C-alpha positions as CSV (number, residue, x, y, z in Angstrom):
1,M,3.3,-7.2,-1.4
2,S,4.6,-5.2,1.6
3,H,6.8,-1.6,1.8
4,S,8.8,-0.3,4.3
5,P,10.9,3.0,4.2
6,L,13.4,0.8,6.4
7,L,14.4,-0.8,3.2
8,N,16.1,2.0,2.2
9,L,17.5,3.7,5.6
10,P,20.7,2.0,7.7
11,G,19.4,-0.2,10.4
12,P,18.2,-3.6,9.3
13,S,20.5,-6.5,9.1
14,A,22.3,-8.0,6.5
15,E,20.1,-11.2,7.1
16,L,16.8,-9.5,6.7
17,L,17.3,-7.4,3.9
18,D,19.2,-10.4,2.1
19,D,15.8,-12.7,2.8
20,I,13.5,-10.2,1.7
21,G,15.4,-9.5,-1.3
22,A,15.1,-12.9,-2.4
23,A,11.6,-12.6,-2.0
24,L,11.4,-9.7,-4.0
25,A,13.4,-11.2,-6.9
26,G,10.8,-13.8,-7.2
27,A,8.4,-11.4,-7.4
28,R,10.3,-9.5,-10.3
29,D,10.7,-12.5,-12.1
30,F,7.1,-13.5,-12.0
31,V,6.5,-9.6,-13.1
32,T,9.3,-9.7,-15.7
33,D,7.9,-12.7,-17.3
34,F,3.9,-11.6,-17.6
35,A,5.7,-8.3,-19.3
36,P,2.4,-6.0,-18.3
37,E,1.3,-3.9,-20.6
38,L,-0.6,-1.8,-17.7
39,V,-0.4,-2.0,-13.7
40,V,-2.9,-0.7,-11.3
41,T,-1.7,0.0,-8.2
42,F,-3.4,0.2,-4.5
43,S,-1.5,1.7,-2.2
44,P,-2.1,3.8,0.9
45,D,-0.4,7.0,1.8
46,H,1.6,8.9,4.6
47,Y,0.7,12.1,4.8
48,N,2.7,13.0,1.6
49,G,0.0,13.3,-0.9
50,F,-3.4,13.1,0.7
51,F,-4.4,15.6,4.2
52,Y,-7.0,16.2,6.4
53,R,-7.9,19.3,4.2
54,L,-9.4,16.6,2.0
55,M,-9.0,13.2,2.5
56,P,-11.0,10.9,0.0
57,P,-11.5,7.5,1.2
58,F,-10.8,6.7,-2.4
59,C,-9.0,8.5,-5.3
60,I,-8.0,7.3,-8.8
61,G,-5.1,9.5,-10.2
62,T,-5.2,10.3,-14.2
63,S,-1.4,12.2,-13.3
64,A,0.8,11.6,-10.8
65,S,4.5,12.3,-9.2
66,G,6.5,10.5,-6.7
67,V,7.0,12.7,-3.9
68,G,10.7,11.2,-3.4
69,D,10.5,10.4,0.0
70,Y,13.1,8.1,2.1
71,G,15.3,7.8,-0.9
72,T,12.5,6.8,-3.5
73,Q,12.5,8.1,-7.0
74,S,10.8,11.3,-7.1
75,G,9.1,12.9,-10.2
76,P,6.3,12.2,-12.9
77,L,5.0,8.6,-13.3
78,N,3.8,7.2,-16.5
79,V,0.1,7.5,-15.9
80,A,-2.2,6.0,-18.6
81,E,-4.6,9.1,-18.4
82,D,-7.4,7.7,-20.9
83,F,-7.2,4.5,-18.7
84,A,-7.6,6.2,-15.6
85,N,-10.3,7.9,-16.8
86,A,-12.2,5.6,-17.9
87,C,-11.7,3.3,-14.9
88,A,-12.7,5.9,-12.4
89,A,-16.1,5.9,-15.2
90,A,-16.8,2.5,-14.2
91,V,-15.9,2.7,-11.0
92,L,-18.9,5.4,-10.8
93,D,-21.0,3.6,-12.6
94,A,-20.7,0.6,-10.6
95,D,-22.6,2.5,-7.3
96,V,-18.6,3.2,-5.8
97,D,-17.9,6.5,-4.8
98,V,-14.1,7.8,-6.0
99,A,-12.4,11.3,-6.3
100,I,-10.3,11.6,-9.4
101,S,-6.7,13.8,-9.1
102,A,-5.4,15.3,-12.0
103,G,-1.8,15.9,-9.7
104,M,-1.6,13.3,-7.4
105,E,1.3,13.1,-5.4
106,V,2.2,9.5,-4.3
107,D,4.6,8.4,-1.6
108,H,7.3,5.1,-1.2
109,G,3.9,3.6,-0.5
110,T,3.5,3.9,-4.5
111,V,6.9,4.1,-5.8
112,Q,8.5,1.4,-3.7
113,P,7.1,-1.2,-5.3
114,L,7.4,-0.2,-8.6
115,Q,11.1,0.3,-8.3
116,T,11.6,-3.0,-6.8
117,L,9.6,-4.8,-9.8
118,F,10.8,-2.4,-12.9
119,G,13.9,-0.7,-11.9
120,D,12.1,2.8,-12.9
121,A,9.0,3.7,-11.4
122,A,7.9,5.2,-14.6
123,A,9.0,2.3,-16.8
124,V,5.5,1.1,-17.2
125,P,2.0,2.9,-17.7
126,I,-0.3,2.7,-14.5
127,I,-3.3,3.4,-12.8
128,P,-2.9,4.8,-9.6
129,V,-5.6,4.3,-6.8
130,F,-4.9,5.8,-3.2
131,I,-6.7,3.9,-0.4
132,N,-6.8,5.7,2.5
133,S,-5.7,3.2,5.2
134,V,-4.0,5.7,8.2
135,A,-6.3,9.1,8.7
136,T,-9.5,7.9,10.9
137,P,-12.3,7.8,10.1
138,L,-12.5,5.1,7.7
139,G,-14.9,3.6,6.0
140,P,-15.5,-0.5,6.3
141,L,-13.7,-3.5,4.6
142,R,-16.8,-4.2,2.3
143,R,-16.3,-0.6,0.5
144,V,-12.5,-1.5,-0.3
145,R,-13.7,-4.8,-1.8
146,A,-16.6,-3.3,-3.8
147,L,-13.7,-0.5,-5.2
148,G,-11.5,-3.8,-6.3
149,T,-14.6,-5.6,-7.8
150,A,-15.8,-2.7,-9.4
151,I,-12.1,-1.9,-11.1
152,G,-11.8,-5.7,-11.4
153,K,-14.7,-5.8,-13.9
154,F,-13.4,-2.6,-16.0
155,L,-9.8,-4.3,-16.1
156,A,-11.9,-7.1,-17.8
157,T,-12.8,-5.6,-20.5
158,L,-9.0,-4.1,-21.4
159,D,-7.7,-6.4,-24.2
160,K,-4.6,-6.1,-22.2
161,R,-2.1,-7.8,-19.6
162,V,-2.8,-5.9,-16.6
163,L,-0.7,-6.5,-13.4
164,V,-3.0,-5.7,-10.3
165,L,-0.4,-4.4,-7.4
166,G,-1.7,-4.2,-3.9
167,S,1.0,-2.0,-1.6
168,G,0.9,-2.8,2.5
169,G,2.0,-3.8,5.6
170,L,0.2,-6.4,7.8
171,S,0.2,-6.0,11.4
172,H,2.1,-3.1,12.1
173,D,1.7,0.0,14.3
174,P,4.5,2.7,13.5
175,P,4.4,6.3,15.4
176,V,2.1,7.9,12.7
177,P,1.0,10.9,14.1
178,T,-3.0,11.5,14.5
179,L,-5.3,14.8,14.7
180,A,-5.8,14.0,18.3
181,T,-1.6,13.8,19.2
182,A,0.1,15.5,16.5
183,P,2.0,18.5,17.7
184,P,1.6,21.6,16.1
185,A,4.1,21.6,13.1
186,A,2.7,17.4,12.6
187,L,-0.3,19.4,12.4
188,D,0.7,21.9,9.6
189,R,2.0,18.6,7.7
190,I,-1.4,16.4,8.2
191,V,-3.5,18.7,7.7
192,R,-3.0,21.4,5.3
193,G,-0.1,19.8,3.4
194,V,2.8,22.3,4.8
195,A,6.3,20.8,3.2
196,M,9.0,19.8,5.5
197,T,12.0,21.3,5.4
198,P,15.2,19.2,4.7
199,E,15.9,19.4,8.7
200,Q,12.7,18.2,9.0
201,R,12.6,15.0,6.8
202,S,16.3,14.4,8.1
203,A,14.7,14.2,11.2
204,R,11.5,12.3,11.0
205,Q,14.4,9.5,9.2
206,D,16.3,9.7,12.1
207,A,12.8,9.0,14.2
208,V,11.6,6.2,12.4
209,M,15.4,4.6,12.7
210,A,15.2,5.1,16.4
211,A,12.0,3.8,17.0
212,A,12.4,0.7,14.9
213,H,15.9,0.0,16.8
214,D,13.8,0.3,20.0
215,F,11.1,-2.1,18.2
216,A,13.5,-4.8,17.4
217,H,15.3,-4.5,20.8
218,G,12.3,-4.9,22.8
219,E,12.4,-1.5,24.1
220,S,9.4,-0.2,22.3
221,A,5.8,0.9,23.7
222,L,4.6,0.3,20.3
223,Q,1.9,-2.4,19.4
224,P,3.7,-5.8,19.0
225,L,3.7,-7.7,15.6
226,N,0.8,-10.1,15.4
227,P,2.3,-12.9,13.5
228,D,-1.0,-15.4,14.0
229,W,-3.5,-12.7,12.8
230,D,-1.0,-12.2,9.6
231,R,-0.9,-15.8,9.2
232,A,-4.8,-16.0,9.4
233,F,-4.9,-12.5,6.8
234,L,-3.1,-14.9,4.2
235,D,-4.7,-18.0,4.4
236,L,-8.0,-16.1,3.9
237,I,-5.9,-14.7,0.8
238,D,-4.8,-17.9,-0.2
239,A,-8.4,-19.7,-0.1
240,N,-10.1,-17.4,-2.4
241,R,-12.2,-16.2,1.3
242,L,-12.3,-12.6,0.7
243,D,-16.0,-12.2,1.3
244,E,-15.2,-13.0,5.2
245,V,-13.4,-9.3,5.1
246,D,-16.7,-7.9,5.3
247,G,-17.5,-8.5,8.7
248,W,-14.1,-7.3,10.1
249,T,-14.6,-3.8,12.5
250,N,-12.1,-1.4,11.8
251,A,-11.6,-1.0,15.9
252,W,-11.1,-4.9,15.5
253,I,-8.3,-4.6,13.2
254,A,-6.6,-2.0,15.0
255,G,-7.1,-4.1,18.5
256,E,-5.3,-7.0,17.0
257,A,-2.6,-6.0,14.6
258,G,-2.4,-1.9,15.1
259,N,-3.4,0.9,13.6
260,S,-1.5,0.7,10.4
261,A,-2.6,-2.9,9.3
262,H,-5.6,-1.0,8.0
263,E,-2.9,-1.4,4.9
264,V,-4.3,-4.7,3.8
265,R,-7.2,-2.7,2.4
266,T,-4.6,-2.3,-0.4
267,W,-4.0,-6.4,-0.6
268,V,-8.3,-6.9,-0.3
269,A,-8.4,-4.5,-3.3
270,A,-6.1,-6.0,-5.3
271,F,-7.4,-9.7,-4.6
272,A,-10.8,-8.3,-5.1
273,A,-10.0,-6.6,-8.4
274,L,-8.7,-10.5,-9.6
275,A,-11.6,-12.2,-8.1
276,A,-14.1,-10.5,-10.6
277,A,-12.4,-12.4,-13.5
278,G,-13.3,-15.6,-11.0
279,P,-11.4,-18.1,-8.7
280,Y,-7.4,-17.5,-8.4
281,A,-4.5,-19.4,-7.1
282,T,-1.8,-17.9,-5.3
283,A,2.1,-18.7,-5.7
284,H,5.6,-17.1,-4.0
285,H,4.0,-17.5,-0.6
286,Y,6.4,-15.5,1.6
287,Y,6.1,-13.9,4.9
288,R,8.0,-12.8,7.9
289,P,7.5,-11.0,11.1
290,A,10.2,-8.2,10.5
291,P,10.4,-6.0,14.1
292,E,13.8,-4.5,12.1
293,L,10.9,-2.8,10.0
294,I,8.1,-2.7,12.9
295,A,6.1,-4.6,10.3
296,G,4.9,-7.8,9.0
297,F,6.4,-8.1,5.4
298,A,4.6,-10.7,3.0
299,I,4.5,-11.1,-0.6
300,R,2.2,-12.8,-2.7
301,T,1.7,-13.0,-6.4
302,A,-1.7,-14.8,-8.0
303,V,-2.9,-16.0,-11.2
304,P,-6.8,-16.4,-12.5
305,A,-7.2,-20.3,-11.7
C-alpha cells in the first residue's frame, strides 16, 4: 500500500479521502480476516531515522520506535526481537548484506500503514525492514528482489500466519532535500540527524501542504505523475513478473516516474517475499493518480495462489 503525510494534513478533498478511505477499509478487512501473528514491514525512510552519516541499503530492526512525524503514532513498536535476529541471520546466510539496528527509528512510511490496518501501530508483533529509497546512490533493484526472496524463504520456515507489508508511493517527485541541493539546516538533518525544532517541523508541514496545493492546481515545477508507468508496474506485480525489474536502472525509474518512485522497492521486496513460496494471486486492485498527495496511490492484497 502507498502512504502519504498529506493524508494526515489539511488540504486533500473529502472526495479523495473518502475514496482512498474506502479502499483502505477493504485492505483492513482483508488483514482482520487473516489475523496475522507476525507482520513484516518493508518501508522507506524520509531522513527521520536514517541519515547520510551512515546510510545502509537495507536494515532489519530488532527494536524500533515511531518518531511521530505528520501526526503519526510515536513511541515503541512491538518488535519480535528473536524473529528479527533470526531473520537477519537467514538473510546474511542467503548472501544478501543487511544491517541490523537495536534502536531503529521509523517514520510515517512504517507507522501510517500499521495504524491504518490495526488502529494501534504497536498492536501486533513486527519485523521492521528499512529499504533505502531516497538517499543516492541506490543499489540495483535485483538486490531488493534478492532481499525479499531471502526473507520470504525464512518466513516459510515459521509456523505462523505472517502478513508481509510493503509501504511506498508509485510515481512521485516531492521536494525532498538532496546532498547537492540542501541548505545548511537541511544538511544538518539529512547528514547528521540533527533533530528539527517544533518550529522547523511546523514549517516543513506548511511547505508540504503548499507544494501539494500548487501541484494539484498545475502551478508546480515538480515532475508530473505518470499513471501509465504506475499501471504498467501494477500489471507486472499482478502477473507475477517480478523478475522483469532486474533490468530496470535507477536513472530510468527517476526519469519516468520521479525520484521518490524508488519507493516501489518496498513493493518489489514484499512481493518477492510472497513469491518465495510460489505463485500468488492479487486482489483489492486500487489505483488512483492523486495530485493532491503528489503521488500515485495504490493498494494490493495478495495470497499464495
